[in-house]
C-alpha positions in Angstrom: 0.0 0.0 0.0 1.4 3.4 -1.0 1.1 6.2 1.5 2.7 9.6 1.9 6.2 9.4 3.5 6.8 11.6 6.5 9.6 14.1 6.2 12.0 15.7 8.6 14.7 18.4 8.0 18.5 17.8 8.0 20.0 19.1 11.3 23.0 20.3 9.3 21.8 22.1 6.2 18.0 22.2 6.7 17.0 20.3 3.6 13.9 18.0 3.7 14.5 14.3 3.9 12.4 11.2 4.5 12.0 10.4 8.1 13.5 7.0 7.7 16.7 8.3 6.1 19.9 8.8 8.0 22.1 10.4 5.3 21.1 13.8 3.9 21.1 13.6 0.1 21.8 17.4 0.0 24.9 17.7 2.2 25.7 14.0 2.9 25.6 14.6 6.7 24.5 11.9 9.1 21.2 12.5 11.0 20.0 10.4 13.8 17.0 8.3 12.9 14.3 8.5 15.5 11.1 6.6 14.5 8.5 7.1 15.5 8.9 10.8 16.2 6.8 12.0 19.1 6.3 15.8 19.3 4.0 17.3 21.9 3.1 20.8 20.7 2.0 23.6 22.9 -1.3 25.3 22.0 0.6 28.1 20.2 2.7 25.7 18.0 -0.3 23.6 17.2 -2.1 26.7 16.0 0.8 27.9 13.9 1.6 24.6 12.3 -2.0 23.6 11.5 -3.4 27.0 10.6 -0.5 28.8 9.1 2.2 26.3 8.3 5.9 26.6 9.0 8.6 28.5 7.0 12.0 26.9 7.0 14.8 29.1 5.8 17.7 27.2 4.4 20.6 27.8 2.0 19.9 26.5 -1.5 21.9 25.9 -4.6 19.8 27.4 -7.4 19.7 26.1 -10.9 17.1 26.1 -13.7 14.1 24.0 -12.8 13.7 21.2 -15.2 9.9 21.3 -15.3 9.5 18.6 -17.9 11.2 16.2 -15.6 9.0 16.8 -12.6 7.1 13.6 -11.8 4.0 15.4 -10.4 4.0 18.2 -13.0 0.4 17.4 -14.1 -0.7 18.2 -10.5 1.0 21.6 -10.2 0.9 25.0 -11.9 4.1 25.2 -13.9 7.2 26.5 -12.1 9.7 28.7 -14.0 13.0 30.1 -13.0 15.8 29.2 -10.7 15.7 27.1 -7.5 16.4 23.7 -6.1 14.3 20.6 -6.1 14.7 18.6 -2.9 12.1 15.8 -3.3 10.6 14.7 -6.6 8.8 11.4 -6.8 5.3 10.0 -7.3 4.3 10.7 -3.7 5.8 14.1 -3.0 7.4 17.2 -4.6 9.3 19.8 -2.7 11.3 22.8 -4.0 12.6 26.2 -3.1 12.6 28.9 -5.8 14.6 32.1 -5.8 14.0 35.6 -7.2 10.3 35.5 -6.8 8.3 38.6 -6.0 5.1 38.9 -3.9 3.3 39.3 -7.2 4.8 36.1 -8.5 3.6 34.3 -5.4 0.1 35.7 -5.7 0.0 34.7 -9.4 1.1 31.1 -8.5 -1.6 30.9 -5.8 -4.2 32.0 -8.3 -3.0 29.4 -10.8 -3.2 26.8 -8.1 -6.8 27.8 -7.3 -7.7 27.6 -11.0 -6.3 24.0 -11.0 -8.8 23.1 -8.3 -6.8 23.7 -5.1 -9.7 25.3 -3.3 -10.8 22.7 -0.7 -10.2 23.7 3.0 -8.1 26.5 1.6 -6.1 28.7 4.1 -4.1 31.7 3.0 -2.2 34.6 4.3 -0.1 37.3 2.6 2.8 34.9 2.5 1.2 31.5 2.8 -1.3 29.2 0.9 -2.5 25.7 1.8 -5.3 23.7 0.2 -6.4 20.3 -1.1 -7.9 19.4 -4.5 -10.8 17.1 -5.1 -8.4 14.1 -5.4 -6.9 14.8 -2.0 -3.6 16.2 -3.1 -2.2 18.7 -0.5 -0.4 21.8 -1.6 1.6 24.2 0.5 3.2 27.4 -0.9 5.3 29.7 1.3 6.8 33.0 0.4 9.6 34.9 2.3 12.1 37.5 1.2 12.1 36.7 -2.6 12.1 32.9 -2.0 9.0 30.7 -2.6 8.7 27.2 -1.3 6.3 24.7 -3.0 5.4 21.3 -1.5 2.9 18.8 -2.9 1.8 15.6 -1.2 -0.1 12.7 -2.6 -3.0 11.7 -0.3 -2.6 8.7 2.0 -4.3 5.7 0.6 -6.7 4.4 3.2 -8.3 0.9 3.4 -10.3 -1.1 5.9 -9.1 -0.1 9.4 -8.5 -2.9 11.9 -8.0 -1.2 15.2 -5.4 -2.9 17.4 -6.4 -5.1 20.4 -3.2 -4.3 22.2 -3.5 -3.1 25.8 -2.0 0.3 24.8 -4.4 0.8 21.8 -7.3 -0.1 24.0 -6.7 2.8 26.3 -8.1 4.9 23.4 -11.6 4.8 22.0 -11.9 2.9 18.7 -12.0 5.5 15.9 -15.3 6.0 14.0 -15.9 4.0 10.9 -13.8 1.4 9.3 -11.6 3.4 6.9 -8.0 4.2 7.7 -4.5 2.6 8.1 -2.3 1.6 11.0 0.9 3.3 9.9 3.0 1.9 12.8 2.6 -0.1 16.0 5.0 -1.8 18.4 4.9 -2.2 22.2 6.1 1.4 22.7 3.4 3.2 20.6 1.4 3.5 17.5 0.6 5.9 14.6 -2.6 5.7 12.7 -4.4 7.7 9.9 -8.2 7.6 10.1 -10.9 9.0 7.9 -12.9 11.5 10.0 -14.4 14.9 9.3 -13.8 17.9 11.6 -16.9 17.3 13.7 -16.0 13.6 14.2 -12.5 14.7 15.2 -13.9 16.8 18.0 -16.2 14.0 19.2 -13.3 11.6 19.2 -11.2 14.0 21.2 -14.0 14.3 23.7 -14.1 10.5 24.0 -10.3 10.4 24.5 -10.6 12.8 27.4 -13.4 10.7 28.9 -11.0 7.7 28.7 -8.5 9.6 30.9 -6.4 11.6 28.4 -7.0 14.8 30.2 -3.7 15.5 31.9 -1.6 18.6 30.8 -3.7 18.8 27.6 -3.7 21.4 24.9 -6.6 21.6 22.5 -7.6 23.9 19.6 -9.8 23.5 16.5 -7.5 21.0 14.8 -5.1 19.6 17.3 -5.1 17.9 20.7 -2.2 16.7 22.9 -2.5 15.1 26.4 -1.3 12.5 28.8 -3.2 10.0 31.0 -2.4 9.2 34.6 0.0 6.4 33.5 2.0 9.0 31.6 1.1 7.8 28.1 1.3 10.6 25.6 -1.4 11.2 22.9 -1.5 13.5 19.9 -4.6 13.7 17.6 -4.6 16.1 14.7 -7.0 17.0 12.0 -4.8 17.0 8.9 -7.4 18.2 6.4 -9.2 16.3 3.6 -11.1 14.3 6.2 -7.9 12.7 7.6 -7.0 12.5 11.3 -3.7 11.3 12.6 -3.4 9.5 15.9 -0.1 9.2 17.7 0.2 7.3 21.0 3.4 6.8 23.0 3.6 4.5 26.0 5.2 6.0 29.1 8.6 4.3 29.9 
């Protein structure tokens, strides 16, 4: 089953890399591989990441973008000019472009909307995030004549079989039967489940009723908490009727 790979950023040069990789393809530096990655956001960080996105400033090595060679070019407005492509495969595209003006950014966002990226759209003067009807997720950031473009293929979901492990059973079983268990071992689990935003909030309510109400942070699209045993839970509405569930056992 194909699903979107999680990414992290190189601790040496800042380039994006797959979470499972230990050698950065950009600078060849070694990075520690920590999987799964458990991040407990404060309410402010949850709000910024989910509502506005995150700008990562990194040094790039610009060259002419070979647009005809981009794997997902049929899913994106055409990119012209100089920049650097970091990831280009059938599941993800990520590139930084240089010498772009605010007007160039606005024109690119307009072209994206005309291509159908108008579902759950969020935009600011320097940021745009939306899905299309096929579930592809587009992020466009602009900062100081540099524009970053990232496109993600949607996670493919199937019939969800919720785990019977003691740890998984500390949570309510997610609604419906559509999803995927991305990862599970005795120390924790990651799952992606089909839920709309209302169902997300109902599920969070049920998690709190199950005891995940210690040191919690909650906003419209994110929830983090612990239970009395110290297990750490993160539940996020990712958009496009997708909810991610991350649970880590206290050790």
